[in-house]
Legacy VTK file of the C-alpha trace (Angstrom):
# vtk DataFile Version 3.0
C-alpha trace
ASCII
DATASET POLYDATA
POINTS 210 float
0.072 -0.018 -0.264
2.934 2.519 0.591
4.604 1.644 -2.428
1.521 2.282 -4.355
0.868 5.514 -2.342
4.325 6.469 -3.102
3.753 5.802 -7.065
0.563 8.066 -6.862
2.211 10.841 -5.217
5.575 11.260 -7.583
2.874 10.664 -10.317
0.952 13.973 -9.023
3.885 15.962 -8.683
4.975 15.193 -12.030
1.714 16.375 -13.533
1.752 19.268 -11.357
5.625 20.010 -12.805
4.342 19.616 -15.946
1.588 22.123 -15.290
4.242 24.615 -13.990
6.333 24.267 -17.107
3.301 25.534 -19.677
2.565 28.491 -16.965
6.064 29.365 -16.814
6.173 33.268 -15.381
9.355 33.832 -13.515
12.758 31.790 -13.745
14.242 33.371 -10.456
12.115 33.795 -7.794
14.349 35.788 -5.134
14.877 38.924 -6.697
11.501 40.008 -7.570
10.016 38.294 -4.670
12.782 40.128 -2.133
12.149 43.624 -3.875
8.499 43.633 -4.040
8.474 42.187 -0.413
10.662 44.735 1.291
8.938 47.588 -0.653
5.506 47.178 0.388
5.535 45.118 3.466
7.321 45.055 7.035
8.145 41.548 7.869
7.168 40.659 11.564
10.732 40.490 12.916
9.303 40.394 16.294
10.136 37.531 18.890
6.702 36.031 19.377
7.099 32.313 19.752
3.891 32.036 18.320
4.452 33.711 15.145
7.776 32.351 14.360
6.202 29.251 14.487
3.763 29.952 12.234
6.251 31.313 9.723
7.718 27.692 9.871
4.221 26.904 8.371
3.895 26.650 4.225
0.328 25.242 4.287
-1.697 23.865 7.135
-0.068 20.428 8.333
2.985 21.215 6.115
6.117 22.879 7.258
8.916 24.331 5.284
12.125 22.327 5.172
10.025 18.672 5.519
11.301 15.999 2.917
9.660 15.082 0.147
8.462 11.806 1.625
7.461 13.583 4.748
5.378 16.039 2.773
3.774 12.968 0.819
3.204 11.689 4.234
1.326 14.845 5.804
-0.219 16.379 2.835
-2.892 15.680 0.580
-2.399 18.817 -1.343
-2.092 18.617 -4.938
-5.460 19.429 -6.468
-7.041 21.324 -3.225
-9.835 22.804 -1.800
-8.924 25.678 -0.416
-11.369 28.119 1.178
-14.296 27.278 -1.248
-12.607 26.909 -4.272
-10.121 24.378 -5.993
-6.389 25.120 -6.967
-3.195 23.291 -7.874
-0.653 23.162 -5.073
2.785 22.436 -6.255
5.554 21.862 -3.602
8.946 22.974 -4.550
12.203 21.240 -2.898
15.734 22.029 -2.573
18.756 20.141 -3.664
18.521 18.578 -0.287
14.870 17.055 -0.740
13.629 20.007 1.970
10.617 21.916 1.074
10.945 25.556 0.734
8.424 27.191 -1.517
4.746 26.684 -2.437
3.147 27.495 -5.674
-0.522 27.544 -5.905
-2.536 28.345 -9.199
-6.094 28.181 -10.124
-8.090 26.597 -12.480
-7.251 28.477 -16.111
-9.963 30.458 -17.317
-10.586 32.913 -20.575
-10.319 36.123 -20.889
-14.183 36.994 -20.731
-13.993 35.311 -16.965
-11.488 37.950 -15.597
-13.918 39.701 -13.873
-15.859 36.790 -12.490
-14.528 33.327 -12.224
-11.425 34.736 -11.874
-11.888 37.480 -9.577
-13.842 34.761 -7.081
-10.801 32.638 -7.400
-8.570 35.538 -6.474
-11.062 36.731 -3.565
-11.099 33.326 -2.169
-7.344 32.488 -2.127
-6.574 35.880 -0.494
-9.250 34.873 2.085
-7.806 31.821 2.484
-4.712 32.689 2.952
-5.078 35.866 5.492
-7.104 33.050 7.848
-3.937 31.275 7.868
-1.339 34.296 8.104
-3.009 37.633 8.893
-4.237 40.436 6.998
-2.091 40.673 3.176
-1.165 43.866 2.279
-2.603 45.230 -1.378
0.238 46.354 -3.105
-1.282 46.204 -6.515
-4.712 47.164 -8.180
-7.011 43.749 -9.742
-5.874 43.977 -13.344
-7.566 44.170 -16.696
-6.668 42.179 -19.498
-4.235 44.761 -21.413
-2.491 45.007 -18.029
-1.083 41.547 -18.666
1.133 40.071 -20.733
1.877 36.162 -21.577
4.076 34.808 -18.877
3.855 37.716 -16.332
2.320 37.852 -13.056
0.639 41.312 -11.620
1.042 40.970 -8.061
-1.860 41.940 -6.036
-1.344 41.121 -2.322
1.863 40.368 -0.130
2.337 39.132 3.527
5.747 38.541 5.458
6.578 37.531 8.773
10.086 36.459 9.796
11.390 34.572 6.793
8.271 33.570 5.401
6.522 35.356 2.794
3.249 35.332 0.623
2.518 36.764 -2.798
-0.745 36.342 -4.735
-1.627 37.746 -7.887
-3.010 37.115 -11.354
-0.904 35.531 -14.221
-1.390 35.228 -18.062
0.062 32.098 -18.987
3.093 31.693 -21.142
1.144 30.613 -24.463
-1.043 33.714 -23.721
-4.956 34.197 -24.007
-5.739 32.379 -20.536
-5.271 33.472 -17.044
-5.221 32.268 -13.645
-4.744 33.314 -10.154
-1.117 32.367 -8.350
-0.158 32.437 -5.041
3.494 31.969 -3.836
4.376 30.906 -0.342
8.413 30.398 0.286
10.666 30.502 3.186
13.286 33.433 2.030
16.458 32.202 4.002
16.006 28.629 2.414
16.173 30.541 -1.140
19.114 32.677 -0.356
20.971 29.702 1.382
20.340 27.834 -2.075
21.855 30.868 -3.842
24.947 31.275 -1.880
25.508 27.527 -2.439
24.933 27.401 -5.916
27.218 30.926 -6.053
29.764 29.065 -3.949
29.798 26.042 -6.146
29.906 28.455 -9.579
32.982 29.950 -8.299
34.867 26.584 -7.433
33.792 25.150 -11.027
35.497 28.606 -12.546
38.471 28.075 -10.184
39.009 24.451 -11.560
38.796 25.455 -15.108
41.576 27.687 -14.929
LINES 1 211
210 0 1 2 3 4 5 6 7 8 9 10 11 12 13 14 15 16 17 18 19 20 21 22 23 24 25 26 27 28 29 30 31 32 33 34 35 36 37 38 39 40 41 42 43 44 45 46 47 48 49 50 51 52 53 54 55 56 57 58 59 60 61 62 63 64 65 66 67 68 69 70 71 72 73 74 75 76 77 78 79 80 81 82 83 84 85 86 87 88 89 90 91 92 93 94 95 96 97 98 99 100 101 102 103 104 105 106 107 108 109 110 111 112 113 114 115 116 117 118 119 120 121 122 123 124 125 126 127 128 129 130 131 132 133 134 135 136 137 138 139 140 141 142 143 144 145 146 147 148 149 150 151 152 153 154 155 156 157 158 159 160 161 162 163 164 165 166 167 168 169 170 171 172 173 174 175 176 177 178 179 180 181 182 183 184 185 186 187 188 189 190 191 192 193 194 195 196 197 198 199 200 201 202 203 204 205 206 207 208 209
């Protein structure tokens, strides 16, 4: 039974990763994430133990830093009801197989649904994330179709506490013509550590080549 569960979990991860390839937005999550959130939000740096523990939680029952196996055992998040609506939930793991980011995306909608079904998806997701984290800061207005470009996200809300950061927005998929709500929930320090490790590895390779 455990082998079957593992196989199904890996299959679901693969299908979500394929969806992510088709709806590619920003290749580097750290630069734009850090810039937007540092500009528009004030991270909660208090020593309150409750806030600190909450910042370790990516989604209810799922903490940053858990392994792929732990994620599979603890979570039913793949195609999941969050609040009243359903979303795709894609976990991302670093080189040490530790969870550092969750990407959430709503069901794809055509342009004529931008102001009803998509708006409802957006409002519901913001409400769900606020119920878990506290009030999200509005950093941009809800976009019109003309404001969007294929492969880009227009961010509308953000939230930050300690190392945990949350962004919500509307994206036009890379092929154009379809739109979806997106949210990123990530641990900033884990991303920075990964980048530092990549930079050090790159420098070592350059010295070896020389």
